[in-house]
Residue, then its C-alpha position, 0 to 999 in steps of 0.5 A: m455119286g461119292s468119290r469112292q463110288i466114282g473110283w470104283c466105276l472107273a476101276m470097273v471100266l478099266l477092267l472091262w475094256g483093258c485100257g492101256s493093256q498089251e495086246f497079243e496075236s496068239k495064245a502062245a505069245l500071251m502065255a510067254y508074256l504071262h510066264d516072264p518073271g519080270n511081268g509079275y503074273h507068274l510067281t514061284e516058291h520052292v519050300n522043302g522039296v515042294d514047288y508052287a507056282l501061281t499064274y494069273r489067267p487073264t479074261d481073254l484066255l477064258v474067252a478064247q477057249e469058248l469061241p466057236d470057229n466062226y465067231k462075231k465081235s459081239t460074241v467076243d464082247s459077250l464072253r468078255n463081259h461074262y468072264g470079266d467079272y471074275l479073277y482067275l488064278n492057276l495054282s500049280m503044286s508038285a513034289g519031286g516033279q510029280e503030283l502031290l498025290s503021288h507022294k501019298a500013294g503008299d499010304r492008303a489013309a493019307f492018299g484018301a485024305m489028300v484026295n478029299q482035301l484037294a477035291f472038296g476042302m481047299g477053300s479052308k486051305i487057300h485064302l486071298v487077303n487084300q491090303v487091309r487084311d480082309t479075306l476074299p471068299l473063294l467062289d469056286y475052284v476046279y481040280p482036274r484029277m490026272y491019276g498020276m499022269g501029270h507032273s503037278t497038281d493044278l487048281l483053277l481058283v475063281y474069285k469075284k472082282e469086288p470093290r475091296l479087291i480092286e481098291s487095294d494096291f495088292v492082294r496076298l494069296t496064302i496056302a496052308d501047309l498041306g502036310y509037307g512041312t512047308g509052313e504057310i506059303a504066300f504070294k503077293m500080287p499087285t492089283k494093277n495086274f488085274i486092271e491092266q490085264p493083257e489081251l488077245k487080238f480077236 
């Protein structure tokens, strides 16, 4: 086994077992930690009246939402293994404290185009790029329609944790201008945040 393969195996071990990770008693405590700007898991930008927020969603938050009331440790381990292979990022966007669609409501054609873009076309607008400028494919994303009842447009982005992601010191997520005159928005996040991700005490 070469040194590159050994390094990759070590990174995966750290990812799966959270070596050196902080542990929290509740989801509320973990969420507060994630949203503390000093911890590097929650990044924000405000450009031309549009607010952007990118938040890393650690494995254990996905695990917690799948656990039954009475669960065994083996269930937690199984779910951690399942979700631990992927990187989850929450992207929130709002204009004037409202969903992006709310600003297109008066223009039927523009509204329809934006609905189509958000539901099916964000793979061409959002790019995750590693340190050597390799673009990492967006595996999937979830866009829950709020029909004007929410204060922001929220997407859950899903990427595979592959070697070229973990072996970089940082990744950069870029969002193309969605028609609000913002230009390209970019967020830079160190990959150590994914390796030393915070955990829940189950």
